[in-house]
C-alpha positions in Angstrom: 212.6 52.1 6.8 210.6 52.8 10.0 208.8 56.1 10.6 211.5 57.6 12.8 214.2 56.9 10.2 212.0 58.4 7.5 211.7 61.7 9.4 215.4 61.7 10.3 216.2 61.2 6.6 213.8 64.1 5.6 215.1 66.4 8.3 218.7 65.7 7.2 217.9 67.0 3.7 216.8 70.3 5.2 220.1 70.6 7.0 222.3 68.9 4.4 225.5 70.0 2.7 225.7 70.0 -1.0 227.5 66.6 -0.9 224.7 65.1 1.1 222.2 66.2 -1.5 224.3 64.5 -4.2 224.3 61.3 -2.1 220.5 61.3 -1.4 218.9 62.8 -4.4 218.3 60.3 -7.2 219.8 61.3 -10.7 216.2 61.0 -12.0 214.6 63.1 -9.3 211.9 65.6 -10.2 211.4 68.7 -8.0 208.7 71.4 -8.0 210.0 74.4 -6.1 208.7 77.9 -5.4 211.2 79.7 -7.6 211.7 79.9 -11.4 211.8 77.8 -13.4 209.7 75.9 -10.8 210.2 72.4 -12.2 213.7 70.7 -12.0 215.0 67.3 -13.1 218.1 65.4 -12.2 221.2 67.4 -11.6 219.2 70.6 -12.0 217.2 69.5 -9.0 220.3 69.2 -6.9 221.6 72.6 -8.1 218.2 74.2 -7.4 218.5 73.5 -3.7 222.3 74.3 -3.5 222.7 77.5 -1.6 219.5 77.1 0.4 220.2 78.1 4.0 221.5 75.5 6.3 218.5 75.9 8.6 219.1 76.3 12.3 215.7 75.0 13.2 213.4 72.7 11.3 209.9 71.7 12.5 207.6 69.2 10.7 203.8 69.5 11.2 201.0 67.4 10.0 203.3 64.5 9.1 202.0 61.8 6.8 203.6 58.6 5.5 202.4 56.2 2.9 203.9 53.0 1.6 202.1 52.2 -1.6 204.4 49.3 -2.5 207.6 47.6 -1.4 210.6 49.9 -1.8 208.6 53.1 -2.2 207.8 55.7 0.6 205.7 58.8 0.2 205.8 61.6 2.8 203.8 64.7 3.2 204.2 67.4 5.8 204.2 71.1 6.6 207.6 72.6 7.3 208.7 75.6 9.3 212.4 76.3 8.9 214.3 79.1 10.5 217.8 80.6 10.1 218.4 83.9 11.9 215.6 86.2 10.9 214.6 84.1 7.8 211.6 81.9 8.2 210.3 79.5 5.5 207.0 77.8 5.7 205.7 75.3 3.1 203.6 72.2 2.4 205.9 69.5 1.0 205.9 66.0 -0.4 208.8 63.6 -1.0 209.0 60.2 -2.6 211.8 57.8 -1.8 212.8 54.6 -3.6 214.9 51.9 -2.1 218.2 51.3 -4.1 219.6 48.7 -1.7 218.4 47.3 1.6 219.7 50.3 3.6 220.0 52.9 0.8 217.2 55.2 -0.1 217.1 58.1 -2.6 214.6 60.9 -3.2 212.9 60.6 -6.6 210.4 63.4 -6.2 210.1 66.5 -4.0 207.6 69.3 -4.1 207.2 72.5 -2.0 204.2 74.8 -1.9 205.5 77.9 0.0 203.1 79.3 2.5 205.3 82.3 3.3 208.9 83.5 3.3 209.9 86.3 5.6 213.4 87.9 5.4 
């Protein structure tokens, strides 16, 4: 997956429907989020992000991509997401693994919130 496709994939997760999360989040995914219980696995990870705003604006800063081995991509970035008056800023990482030649799934995602203004 080239860099543009990686960032399009990541952005689509910030603006995804619940069905899209189910399609793109691996059943073995582990997530660390900024709300209790903070650590989520599998279906709990998908449920943890269900109900997040469908952000109107998403901006990635300080983008970084690593490909430590074939079929594995690690991304790190800072996010600024906005919906109406709500602004969310965080440092994030995601790890994708290739399932099939054109199919990738998130196996890890973490967010360290910088601020949340409502």
